[in-house]
C-alpha positions as CSV (number, residue, x, y, z in Angstrom):
1,X,-9.4,-125.6,-59.2
2,X,-5.6,-125.4,-61.3
3,X,-7.3,-123.6,-63.5
4,X,-8.2,-121.0,-61.4
5,X,-5.0,-120.1,-59.6
6,X,-3.3,-120.2,-62.8
7,X,-5.9,-117.2,-63.7
8,X,-4.8,-114.9,-61.2
9,X,-2.0,-112.2,-62.3
10,X,0.4,-111.0,-59.4
11,X,0.6,-107.8,-61.3
12,X,-0.1,-104.7,-59.1
13,X,-3.8,-103.5,-58.9
14,X,-3.6,-100.4,-60.7
15,X,-5.9,-98.7,-58.1
16,X,-6.3,-95.1,-57.4
17,X,-4.8,-93.2,-54.4
18,X,-6.4,-93.6,-51.2
19,X,-6.9,-90.4,-48.8
20,X,-5.0,-92.3,-46.1
21,X,-1.8,-92.2,-48.4
22,X,-2.1,-88.7,-49.4
23,X,1.1,-86.8,-48.9
24,X,1.3,-83.2,-48.6
25,X,3.1,-81.5,-51.4
26,X,4.0,-78.6,-48.8
27,X,6.0,-80.3,-45.9
28,X,5.7,-84.2,-48.4
29,X,4.0,-86.0,-45.1
30,X,2.3,-89.0,-45.9
31,X,-1.2,-89.5,-44.3
32,X,-1.4,-92.2,-42.1
33,X,-4.4,-94.7,-41.8
34,X,-4.1,-92.9,-38.1
35,X,-4.6,-89.3,-39.0
36,X,-7.6,-87.4,-37.5
37,X,-7.3,-84.4,-39.3
38,X,-10.0,-83.9,-42.7
39,X,-9.0,-85.7,-45.7
40,X,-8.2,-81.6,-47.3
41,X,-6.0,-81.0,-44.5
42,X,-2.7,-81.9,-43.4
43,X,-2.1,-83.7,-40.5
44,X,1.4,-82.1,-40.2
45,X,1.3,-78.2,-41.2
46,X,-2.9,-77.8,-41.3
47,X,-2.2,-76.6,-45.1
48,X,-5.2,-77.2,-47.5
49,X,-3.9,-79.9,-49.8
50,X,-5.4,-77.6,-52.8
51,X,-4.0,-74.4,-52.1
52,X,0.2,-75.3,-52.0
53,X,1.6,-74.8,-55.0
54,X,3.5,-78.1,-56.1
55,X,7.3,-78.0,-54.8
56,X,6.7,-75.3,-51.8
57,X,8.5,-76.0,-48.9
58,X,7.1,-75.8,-45.3
59,X,7.9,-73.3,-43.0
60,X,10.6,-74.0,-40.0
61,X,8.9,-75.9,-37.0
62,X,9.6,-73.6,-34.8
63,X,7.4,-71.0,-36.8
64,X,4.7,-73.6,-37.6
65,X,4.7,-74.1,-34.1
66,X,4.8,-70.5,-33.0
67,X,2.3,-69.3,-35.7
68,X,-0.1,-72.3,-34.4
69,X,0.4,-71.2,-31.1
70,X,-0.8,-67.5,-32.2
71,X,-3.5,-68.9,-34.2
72,X,-4.6,-71.0,-31.2
73,X,-4.3,-67.9,-28.6
74,X,-6.2,-65.9,-30.7
75,X,-9.2,-68.1,-31.5
76,X,-9.5,-68.7,-28.0
77,X,-9.8,-65.1,-27.2
78,X,-12.3,-65.0,-30.1
79,X,-14.1,-68.1,-28.6
80,X,-13.9,-66.7,-24.9
81,X,-17.2,-64.7,-24.0
82,X,-16.1,-61.2,-22.4
83,X,-18.0,-60.2,-18.8
84,X,-20.4,-57.9,-20.3
85,X,-19.3,-53.8,-19.8
86,X,-15.5,-54.6,-19.2
87,X,-13.4,-54.1,-22.2
88,X,-10.5,-56.3,-22.4
89,X,-7.3,-54.9,-20.7
90,X,-5.3,-54.8,-24.0
91,X,-7.9,-52.3,-25.6
92,X,-8.4,-50.4,-22.4
93,X,-6.5,-46.9,-22.4
94,X,-3.7,-46.3,-19.4
95,X,-5.3,-44.3,-16.8
96,X,-3.3,-40.7,-16.6
97,X,-2.6,-41.0,-12.7
98,X,0.6,-38.9,-13.1
99,X,-1.9,-36.4,-14.9
100,X,-4.7,-36.3,-11.6
101,X,-1.4,-36.5,-8.8
102,X,0.3,-33.2,-10.9
103,X,-3.7,-31.5,-11.0
104,X,-4.8,-32.1,-7.6
105,X,-1.3,-31.1,-6.3
106,X,-1.2,-27.6,-7.4
107,X,-5.2,-27.4,-6.6
108,X,-3.7,-27.6,-3.0
109,X,-0.4,-25.5,-3.2
110,X,-2.6,-22.9,-5.1
111,X,-5.2,-23.3,-1.6
112,X,-2.4,-23.0,0.7
113,X,-0.8,-20.0,-1.1
114,X,-4.2,-18.3,-1.6
115,X,-4.4,-19.2,2.7
116,X,-1.2,-17.6,3.2
117,X,-2.1,-14.3,1.1
118,X,-5.3,-14.5,3.1
119,X,-4.1,-14.4,6.5
120,X,-1.2,-12.0,5.6
121,X,-3.5,-9.9,4.2
122,X,-5.7,-10.3,7.1
123,X,-2.8,-9.5,9.5
124,X,-1.4,-6.4,7.9
125,X,-5.3,-5.3,8.0
126,X,-5.5,-5.5,11.5
127,X,-2.2,-4.3,12.0
128,X,-3.4,-1.2,10.6
129,X,-6.1,-0.7,12.2
130,X,-4.3,-1.3,15.3
131,X,-2.5,1.3,14.3
132,X,-5.0,3.6,13.2
133,X,-6.7,3.2,16.9
134,X,-3.3,3.6,18.8
135,X,-2.7,7.3,16.7
136,X,-6.5,8.0,17.3
137,X,-6.1,7.4,21.0
138,X,-3.0,9.6,21.2
139,X,-4.6,11.9,19.1
140,X,-7.7,12.6,22.0
141,X,-4.4,12.1,24.6
142,X,-2.8,15.0,23.1
143,X,-6.0,17.1,22.6
144,X,-7.0,16.5,26.4
145,X,-3.2,17.4,27.7
146,X,-4.1,20.6,25.2
147,X,-7.2,21.4,26.8
148,X,-5.8,20.9,30.3
149,X,-2.8,22.9,29.7
150,X,-4.9,26.1,28.4
151,X,-7.4,25.3,31.1
152,X,-4.4,25.8,33.5
153,X,-3.0,29.1,31.5
154,X,-6.6,30.5,31.5
155,X,-6.8,30.0,35.7
156,X,-2.8,31.4,35.8
157,X,-4.2,34.4,33.4
158,X,-6.9,35.2,35.4
159,X,-4.7,35.1,38.7
160,X,-2.2,37.4,37.0
161,X,-5.0,40.0,36.0
162,X,-6.1,39.5,39.5
163,X,-2.7,41.0,40.6
164,X,-2.1,37.4,42.7
165,X,1.1,36.4,40.1
166,X,2.9,34.2,43.0
167,X,-0.2,32.0,43.4
168,X,0.5,31.5,39.0
169,X,3.6,31.1,39.3
170,X,4.6,27.5,40.0
171,X,2.2,26.9,37.5
172,X,3.0,29.3,34.8
173,X,6.9,28.1,35.3
174,X,6.3,24.5,34.9
175,X,4.8,25.0,32.0
176,X,7.3,27.3,30.5
177,X,9.8,24.8,31.4
178,X,8.5,22.1,29.3
179,X,8.3,24.4,26.4
180,X,5.1,25.8,26.4
181,X,5.4,28.9,24.1
182,X,1.7,30.4,25.6
183,X,3.2,29.6,29.2
184,X,6.9,31.2,28.4
185,X,5.1,34.3,27.2
186,X,2.9,34.5,30.2
187,X,6.0,34.8,32.6
188,X,7.9,37.2,30.1
189,X,5.0,39.2,31.4
190,X,4.6,38.5,34.9
191,X,8.8,39.3,35.0
192,X,8.3,42.6,33.6
193,X,5.3,44.4,34.7
194,X,6.2,42.4,38.5
195,X,2.2,42.2,39.4
196,X,0.9,40.4,42.6
197,X,3.9,41.2,44.7
198,X,6.8,39.8,42.2
199,X,9.1,42.0,41.2
200,X,10.3,43.2,38.0
201,X,13.1,41.6,35.6
202,X,13.5,42.8,32.6
203,X,16.2,40.8,32.0
204,X,14.4,37.6,32.7
205,X,11.3,38.8,30.7
206,X,13.2,39.3,27.8
207,X,14.6,35.9,27.9
208,X,11.2,33.9,27.9
209,X,9.6,36.3,25.7
210,X,12.5,35.6,22.8
211,X,12.3,32.0,23.6
212,X,8.8,32.0,22.9
213,X,9.4,34.2,19.3
214,X,12.1,31.7,18.3
215,X,9.4,28.7,19.0
216,X,6.6,30.9,16.6
217,X,4.9,32.5,19.2
218,X,3.1,35.7,17.0
219,X,2.6,37.1,20.3
220,X,6.1,36.8,22.2
221,X,7.4,38.8,18.8
222,X,4.8,41.1,18.9
223,X,5.5,41.8,23.1
224,X,9.6,42.1,21.9
225,X,8.5,44.8,19.4
226,X,6.6,47.0,21.6
227,X,9.1,46.5,24.2
228,X,12.3,48.2,21.7
229,X,9.7,50.6,20.5
230,X,7.9,51.8,23.4
231,X,9.7,50.5,26.6
232,X,11.9,52.4,28.8
233,X,13.6,55.5,26.8
234,X,17.1,53.6,27.0
235,X,15.3,50.1,25.7
236,X,14.0,51.4,22.5
237,X,15.9,50.5,19.2
238,X,13.2,51.3,16.5
239,X,15.3,48.9,14.1
240,X,14.5,46.1,16.7
241,X,11.4,46.9,16.9
242,X,10.8,46.8,13.2
243,X,12.5,43.2,13.5
244,X,10.3,41.5,15.7
245,X,7.2,43.2,14.3
246,X,8.2,41.8,10.9
247,X,8.4,37.7,12.1
248,X,4.8,38.4,13.3
249,X,3.4,40.5,10.5
250,X,5.0,37.8,7.8
251,X,3.3,34.9,9.8
252,X,0.3,37.0,9.2
253,X,-0.8,37.7,12.4
254,X,-3.1,40.8,12.3
255,X,-1.8,41.8,15.1
256,X,1.8,42.1,13.4
257,X,0.8,43.8,10.6
258,X,-1.0,46.6,12.2
259,X,1.7,47.1,14.3
260,X,4.3,47.0,11.5
261,X,2.3,49.1,9.4
262,X,2.0,51.8,12.6
263,X,6.2,51.9,13.0
264,X,6.1,52.4,9.1
265,X,3.3,55.8,9.4
266,X,5.8,57.4,12.1
267,X,9.4,58.1,10.4
268,X,11.0,56.9,13.3
269,X,14.8,56.8,13.2
270,X,16.3,53.8,11.9
271,X,12.7,53.1,10.0
272,X,11.8,56.0,7.7
273,X,8.8,56.9,6.4
274,X,7.5,54.7,4.3
275,X,3.1,55.4,3.6
276,X,2.9,52.7,0.7
277,X,3.9,49.8,3.0
278,X,2.1,51.2,5.8
279,X,-1.2,51.4,3.9
280,X,-1.2,47.8,2.4
281,X,0.2,46.3,6.2
282,X,-2.5,48.5,7.8
283,X,-4.9,47.2,5.1
284,X,-4.3,43.2,5.3
285,X,-4.6,44.2,9.1
286,X,-8.0,45.3,9.0
287,X,-9.4,42.7,6.7
288,X,-7.9,40.0,9.0
289,X,-9.7,42.1,11.9
290,X,-13.4,42.1,9.8
291,X,-12.9,38.2,9.0
292,X,-12.1,37.2,12.6
293,X,-13.0,39.6,15.2
294,X,-11.4,37.7,18.2
295,X,-8.4,39.6,19.9
296,X,-5.5,38.2,21.8
297,X,-6.0,38.6,25.9
298,X,-2.6,39.4,26.5
299,X,-2.4,41.6,23.3
300,X,-0.3,44.9,24.0
301,X,-2.4,47.8,25.0
302,X,-3.5,49.4,21.6
303,X,-1.8,47.0,19.3
304,X,-4.5,45.2,18.4
305,X,-6.0,45.4,14.5
306,X,-8.9,46.5,16.5
307,X,-7.4,50.1,15.4
308,X,-6.4,49.7,11.6
309,X,-9.4,51.5,10.0
310,X,-8.4,54.1,12.2
311,X,-4.8,54.2,11.7
312,X,-5.7,53.9,7.4
313,X,-8.4,57.1,8.0
314,X,-5.0,58.8,9.4
315,X,-3.0,57.8,7.1
316,X,-4.6,57.5,3.7
317,X,-5.3,61.3,3.4
318,X,-1.8,62.5,3.3
319,X,-1.2,60.0,0.3
320,X,-1.8,60.5,-3.9
321,X,-4.5,58.3,-5.0
322,X,-1.9,56.1,-7.0
323,X,0.3,55.6,-3.6
324,X,-3.2,54.2,-2.6
325,X,-3.7,52.1,-5.3
326,X,-0.7,51.2,-4.9
327,X,-1.1,49.8,-1.6
328,X,-4.2,48.3,-1.7
329,X,-2.8,46.0,-5.4
330,X,0.5,45.2,-2.9
331,X,-2.4,43.9,0.2
332,X,-4.7,41.7,-2.8
333,X,-1.2,40.1,-3.9
334,X,0.0,39.8,-0.5
335,X,-0.2,35.8,1.2
336,X,1.5,34.9,4.4
337,X,5.2,34.2,4.2
338,X,5.7,36.3,1.2
339,X,8.2,39.0,1.5
340,X,7.0,42.5,3.4
341,X,9.1,44.8,0.7
């Protein structure tokens, strides 16, 4: 027994390093028997022993914890299943809500502007239609008034011709006071001729005829010319007759053209003999009467353009062929409103 004890050596056995005693070349942690990490991995820093160069230092604890946390988070995200048809929040692009709201707002604004424009357009069209209707109604009313006045004047003229001037006087006077030119002419003739119990009043006659002529009545101008040409001897003034005839003739009135032409063909004092102008005016009167053979009922006796052709037959033989041709050329070129020289 002593032999056995003496033969035992107290020298430590040279045994290989156990896995529990292995140290990490990175963090210098020595494995313990209680560590549960795999034999190839450091329980502290999680590095594989064989992948660490000798002498490498371990990262700070905070870095190791952050790295471990991120690794754990990535591992958890990789392992956790995603619901079908739903992407992760981080991979879903943000929806353009601002653009959608702006687009909707612009659509509503454009719709409102279009509605307002259409409403204004409709209102303008309605106002235009109403104005056109009012204008048409006014035109119809004015035409009715004109027709009524013509009917009244026609009836009054019939009374005057029937020597019943006193019965026609109230109507004619009222219309003349309102500024009706034809009523003024009729009232002037009633005072000039004194028919139907009315006394003659040349002064009032000239006043009413001049008022009518100033308002553009060619009939009144012809009557004034007629009075100054063929009226009472003390009233005859051929130059005044020429002025009033010229006023009617320049407007294109056939009776005025005939009356002025006849005046120039007579060689009266203050007017003279003007055969070329006379033939031109008579030619124009004849043409106008042939185009419109109606006659004014209140024209002075024998002053109608109906007699123009006979006056031409009387005047032309006394003229040279050259003067007659010139007169007709002037007639061809003349238009109402142009000078008569």
